MARDODREN-148726 format. One record per residue (C-alpha): residue number from 1; x, y, z. Coordinates in nm, 2 decimals. Layout:
// residues N
<NUM; <X; Y; Z>>;
...
END
This chain:
// residues 199
<1; <0.03; -0.02; 0.02>>;
<2; <0.32; 0.25; 0.09>>;
<3; <0.44; 0.16; -0.22>>;
<4; <0.15; 0.24; -0.44>>;
<5; <0.08; 0.58; -0.24>>;
<6; <0.42; 0.72; -0.29>>;
<7; <0.43; 0.62; -0.69>>;
<8; <0.09; 0.85; -0.69>>;
<9; <0.26; 1.11; -0.50>>;
<10; <0.53; 1.12; -0.64>>;
<11; <0.28; 1.23; -0.95>>;
<12; <0.14; 1.52; -0.83>>;
<13; <0.24; 1.81; -1.05>>;
<14; <0.21; 2.06; -0.77>>;
<15; <0.25; 1.95; -0.49>>;
<16; <0.17; 2.15; -0.17>>;
<17; <0.39; 2.24; 0.15>>;
<18; <0.30; 2.06; 0.33>>;
<19; <0.30; 1.79; 0.15>>;
<20; <0.64; 1.76; 0.14>>;
<21; <0.63; 1.79; 0.52>>;
<22; <0.44; 1.51; 0.49>>;
<23; <0.68; 1.30; 0.31>>;
<24; <1.02; 1.42; 0.51>>;
<25; <0.80; 1.29; 0.79>>;
<26; <0.77; 0.96; 0.60>>;
<27; <1.13; 0.98; 0.52>>;
<28; <1.31; 1.06; 0.89>>;
<29; <1.01; 0.89; 1.10>>;
<30; <0.90; 0.55; 0.96>>;
<31; <1.12; 0.20; 1.08>>;
<32; <1.14; 0.14; 0.67>>;
<33; <1.20; 0.54; 0.60>>;
<34; <1.51; 0.51; 0.38>>;
<35; <1.36; 0.19; 0.13>>;
<36; <1.06; 0.46; 0.13>>;
<37; <1.26; 0.74; -0.02>>;
<38; <1.42; 0.55; -0.22>>;
<39; <1.07; 0.39; -0.38>>;
<40; <0.99; 0.72; -0.40>>;
<41; <1.23; 0.87; -0.58>>;
<42; <1.28; 0.56; -0.88>>;
<43; <0.92; 0.74; -0.93>>;
<44; <1.09; 0.96; -1.09>>;
<45; <0.94; 1.23; -0.93>>;
<46; <0.78; 1.50; -1.06>>;
<47; <0.97; 1.83; -1.10>>;
<48; <0.69; 1.95; -0.88>>;
<49; <0.83; 1.87; -0.58>>;
<50; <1.16; 2.08; -0.65>>;
<51; <0.98; 2.36; -0.47>>;
<52; <0.84; 2.16; -0.20>>;
<53; <1.18; 1.97; -0.11>>;
<54; <1.46; 2.23; -0.19>>;
<55; <1.46; 2.38; 0.28>>;
<56; <1.28; 2.08; 0.40>>;
<57; <1.54; 1.83; 0.26>>;
<58; <1.73; 1.87; -0.08>>;
<59; <1.98; 2.18; -0.06>>;
<60; <2.12; 2.04; 0.32>>;
<61; <2.11; 1.70; 0.18>>;
<62; <2.37; 1.81; -0.10>>;
<63; <2.53; 2.04; 0.22>>;
<64; <2.55; 1.85; 0.55>>;
<65; <2.59; 1.49; 0.32>>;
<66; <2.89; 1.34; 0.02>>;
<67; <2.83; 1.10; -0.20>>;
<68; <2.88; 0.80; 0.06>>;
<69; <2.57; 0.91; 0.16>>;
<70; <2.28; 0.70; -0.04>>;
<71; <2.03; 1.01; -0.02>>;
<72; <2.31; 1.21; -0.21>>;
<73; <2.34; 0.96; -0.46>>;
<74; <1.99; 0.98; -0.56>>;
<75; <1.84; 1.31; -0.49>>;
<76; <2.15; 1.38; -0.73>>;
<77; <1.92; 1.16; -1.04>>;
<78; <1.67; 1.33; -0.95>>;
<79; <1.84; 1.70; -1.02>>;
<80; <1.99; 1.51; -1.35>>;
<81; <1.56; 1.40; -1.45>>;
<82; <1.44; 1.77; -1.40>>;
<83; <1.71; 1.96; -1.55>>;
<84; <1.52; 2.07; -1.85>>;
<85; <1.22; 2.18; -1.60>>;
<86; <1.45; 2.38; -1.31>>;
<87; <1.75; 2.48; -1.54>>;
<88; <1.87; 2.71; -1.35>>;
<89; <1.78; 2.56; -1.04>>;
<90; <2.03; 2.23; -1.13>>;
<91; <2.28; 2.53; -1.28>>;
<92; <2.33; 2.67; -0.95>>;
<93; <2.35; 2.36; -0.83>>;
<94; <2.65; 2.23; -1.02>>;
<95; <2.84; 2.49; -0.97>>;
<96; <2.78; 2.49; -0.62>>;
<97; <2.92; 2.08; -0.64>>;
<98; <3.20; 2.23; -0.88>>;
<99; <3.30; 2.43; -0.56>>;
<100; <3.24; 2.21; -0.26>>;
<101; <3.29; 1.86; -0.40>>;
<102; <3.59; 1.75; -0.46>>;
<103; <3.70; 1.57; -0.83>>;
<104; <3.42; 1.22; -0.84>>;
<105; <3.27; 1.02; -1.04>>;
<106; <2.91; 1.05; -0.96>>;
<107; <2.98; 1.49; -1.00>>;
<108; <3.14; 1.43; -1.26>>;
<109; <2.78; 1.24; -1.39>>;
<110; <2.59; 1.46; -1.31>>;
<111; <2.72; 1.83; -1.47>>;
<112; <2.79; 1.56; -1.79>>;
<113; <2.41; 1.50; -1.78>>;
<114; <2.28; 1.81; -1.70>>;
<115; <2.46; 1.94; -1.96>>;
<116; <2.30; 1.74; -2.24>>;
<117; <2.02; 1.75; -2.09>>;
<118; <2.04; 2.15; -2.11>>;
<119; <2.16; 2.15; -2.48>>;
<120; <1.83; 2.01; -2.60>>;
<121; <1.57; 2.34; -2.51>>;
<122; <1.65; 2.75; -2.61>>;
<123; <1.81; 2.93; -2.33>>;
<124; <1.73; 3.28; -2.21>>;
<125; <1.98; 3.52; -2.27>>;
<126; <2.03; 3.50; -1.85>>;
<127; <2.03; 3.16; -1.81>>;
<128; <2.33; 3.08; -2.14>>;
<129; <2.54; 3.26; -1.88>>;
<130; <2.51; 3.03; -1.56>>;
<131; <2.52; 2.74; -1.80>>;
<132; <2.86; 2.90; -2.02>>;
<133; <2.99; 2.90; -1.64>>;
<134; <2.96; 2.55; -1.54>>;
<135; <3.08; 2.39; -1.88>>;
<136; <3.33; 2.57; -1.86>>;
<137; <3.46; 2.58; -1.52>>;
<138; <3.39; 2.18; -1.58>>;
<139; <3.65; 2.20; -1.83>>;
<140; <3.89; 2.36; -1.58>>;
<141; <3.89; 2.19; -1.27>>;
<142; <3.92; 1.88; -1.51>>;
<143; <3.57; 1.70; -1.41>>;
<144; <3.58; 1.65; -1.79>>;
<145; <3.91; 1.58; -1.88>>;
<146; <3.89; 1.37; -2.16>>;
<147; <3.88; 1.47; -2.50>>;
<148; <3.52; 1.44; -2.62>>;
<149; <3.40; 1.58; -2.32>>;
<150; <3.62; 1.87; -2.34>>;
<151; <3.51; 1.98; -2.71>>;
<152; <3.14; 1.88; -2.71>>;
<153; <3.18; 2.22; -2.40>>;
<154; <3.35; 2.44; -2.59>>;
<155; <3.10; 2.39; -2.96>>;
<156; <2.80; 2.44; -2.61>>;
<157; <2.97; 2.73; -2.55>>;
<158; <3.03; 2.88; -2.82>>;
<159; <2.69; 2.86; -2.90>>;
<160; <2.60; 3.15; -2.73>>;
<161; <2.99; 3.26; -2.66>>;
<162; <3.24; 3.20; -2.93>>;
<163; <3.53; 3.40; -2.77>>;
<164; <3.45; 3.27; -2.43>>;
<165; <3.48; 2.85; -2.62>>;
<166; <3.80; 3.00; -2.86>>;
<167; <3.96; 3.12; -2.50>>;
<168; <3.88; 2.76; -2.32>>;
<169; <4.00; 2.56; -2.62>>;
<170; <4.28; 2.70; -2.66>>;
<171; <4.38; 2.67; -2.22>>;
<172; <4.34; 2.34; -2.27>>;
<173; <4.59; 2.29; -2.57>>;
<174; <4.86; 2.53; -2.40>>;
<175; <4.83; 2.25; -2.10>>;
<176; <4.83; 1.87; -2.34>>;
<177; <5.16; 2.18; -2.48>>;
<178; <5.26; 2.13; -2.16>>;
<179; <5.18; 1.81; -1.99>>;
<180; <5.48; 1.56; -2.07>>;
<181; <5.19; 1.27; -2.15>>;
<182; <5.10; 1.50; -2.39>>;
<183; <4.91; 1.32; -2.70>>;
<184; <4.94; 1.59; -2.92>>;
<185; <5.25; 1.43; -3.11>>;
<186; <5.06; 1.14; -3.26>>;
<187; <4.73; 1.36; -3.40>>;
<188; <4.47; 1.11; -3.24>>;
<189; <4.31; 1.17; -2.92>>;
<190; <4.52; 1.52; -2.96>>;
<191; <4.31; 1.88; -2.90>>;
<192; <4.52; 1.97; -3.21>>;
<193; <4.25; 1.75; -3.39>>;
<194; <3.93; 1.98; -3.37>>;
<195; <4.06; 2.30; -3.42>>;
<196; <3.88; 2.32; -3.73>>;
<197; <3.59; 2.15; -3.57>>;
<198; <3.60; 2.48; -3.29>>;
<199; <3.72; 2.73; -3.50>>;
END
């Protein structure tokens, strides 16, 4: 019965603050609270739940936990799923994680997933700067360090800010030149391959 109720609740588009508090009590006070939390988020809740859970559950968990906590991992997955519906909020969380978290596979997955999802929608001018800031920081901090990720990020930045994209691309080329293990001499796998594409 609980599973059916949680599945139904997850589908609500406009939950209230009180419903959010009720859900949080279930997570925190029920004997099987953690399992209920997992079941709720496994049902892919709508983006409407972000607003009612943001201050009482989502942000506190992100601020006070890390990827070793299952709650943290589940919330990250939920945020990635709603990136197209809540791009401002999710990009702000990307920037927060880029500042707070050490390099990790999960943070990399999250930012890449958000980047992919947001690349599919038309951005308002106020959102373009935030989106490109996330991409540039992910590259500069080494979160995106694979050849393909860097090229894709530069192309996505270039869609809105060509000069910033070229600047980032040349920074990465210079870093590659200075790297003793650089692949720049053997063209395959080198960023120099993509010069015309980026340009």
